[in-house]
N, C-alpha and C positions, 0 to 999 in steps of 0.2 A: 554427514550429509554430503550429497553430491554437490561439487562446487558450483555447477551451472544452475542449481535451484536456489542459490543464495539470493540472486537478484529478484526473481519474482516472489520469493516468500518475504524478503525484507520489504520490497515495495509494497506487496499487498498488505501485509500487517501494518506497516507505517501509514500508508494511505487510508485504510479502513479506519484505524484509531484517530488519526487526525481530522479526517472528513467528519466522522461522528462527533468529535469535540467541537468542531467549528459549527456544525449544524444545531447541536443540541445543548451547548454550554449554558445558554440563558435558562433553559429549563432545569438543568443540573444545579447550577449554582444558586437558583432560587427555590430549590426543592419542589419544583412543580412536577406532579406525578406524570409518568409516562407509561403507557400500557406495553406489555410485551409484544403485542402485535404491532404497535407504532414503531418500537425499537426494531423489530424485525423487518418492516417495510423501509426504514431509514437505511438498514444495513444492506438489504437487497438493492436499493438505489445506489448507495455508495459502490458497492460491488459491481454493478452493471457499468457505471461510468469508469470505474477503475480498470475494468475488464476491457473495455473497448479502447480506452487510451493506452493500456499495455500493449494490446495487439497491434495497434497501428504504429506505435513507437518500436517495438520488437521487430516487426516484419520490415519496417523501413530501414532500421539499423542492419538487419541481416542482408537485405537487398543491397544497401549501399556497400557493404563489405564485399559482397559477390562482385559487384560493379567494379570495385577498385582492384580486386583480384583479377578479374577479367582483363581489365586495362593493362595491368602489368604483364600478364602472361601473353596476351596477344593484342599489342597496341593498334593493329590494323582493323580488327574486328569491331563492328559497333557495340557499344556497351549495353544497349537496349535490347540486345538479342539473347540475353541470358534466359536459358531454359533448362529443363531436363532435371536430373536427381538432385543437382545442387540447389536449385530453386524449390524443388519439392521439400528438401531437408530444411531449407530456410523458413518455409511456410510451416512445416510440421514443428519445428522447434518454437516458432512464435506461437502457434496454436497451443502446444503443451504448457509453455510458460504462462500463457493467457489463463488456462484452466487453474494452474497453481496460484497464480496472482489473484484471480477472482475468488477462489475459495478463502485464500488468506486474508483479502480484503473483507469479505463477509464476517469471518471470525474475528478480525481485528475490530470491525465496528461493533460486533456484539460485546467486545469486553466492556467499554463504558455504557454502552446502551442496555445490554442485558443485565449488568450490575446495577444499573440505575432502576430499572424496572422491577427487578426481582427483590432488591433491598428496601423496597417501600420509599423510594426516592431519597435516599440518604446520601447527600452531596460529598461529605467527607470520605465515606467508603468508596465512592466512585472515583474521587480524585486520587485516593491512595492506590487503588487497584490499577487505575489507568496509568498513573506515573510509574508505578512498579513494573507494569507490562512494557512501557516504553524503555525503562532502564534495563530491564532483562533483554529486551531486543537489542538495545545498544551494546550490552555485554557480549551477547551471542554473536552479533556482527564483528566485534573486535577480535573475539576468540577465532572466528572463522577466517578472518582476514590477518590473523597474526599481528594485530597492532595493540597500542596501548588502550586499555579498557576505560580509564577515567574520562578522556575526551568524548568518547562515544556515548557513555553513560550520561555525562553532564549534558551533552548536546541534545540527545533525545528528551532527557527529563525537561531541559529548559525550553525546548521547542513545544513539548506538550503544554507547559504552563502558559507559554505565549499564545499558542492557538486558542487555548481555553479562555484566556482573558480577551482576546480579539473576538472569539464567538460570542462571548458575553455582552461585549458592547455593540456588535452589529445586530443582535437579537433576531437571527434568521428564523428560529422556530419561537414564537412567542404565544 
């Protein structure tokens, strides 16, 4: 995997899974049926919010880096005057990352929601599949970042459980 894709893919999948769990935990843990079309709509909403947030954060970060570089290269030029190919590259990079993150967010949301609607609302299967997906994501991130797998797997798994419990108690979709 190209290193620059790690951030939008990991952010998209994590955001999608976590958002879906937060919104639908009450339904999942109470085995209240969810139609596939409802799961699809929640996933689209999650992806839309995640996509917008990713673009704003990514473009702002790219622009800030350009501003810092410009200030170091030419301290007498106003930093608000950045334009040209570098700014276009910053915009294109943010846009491409946004598309990857949005698709990953949608797919991440469909892991718990699609599983829930397709298994006849079986909470145990959904929890196992979702926690396995988060653990695999943690393992994949640890491998790509050349770090210890155990903290990543444990952290992603624990965060999934915590978000599911919080979502259950706040009853967003009831």
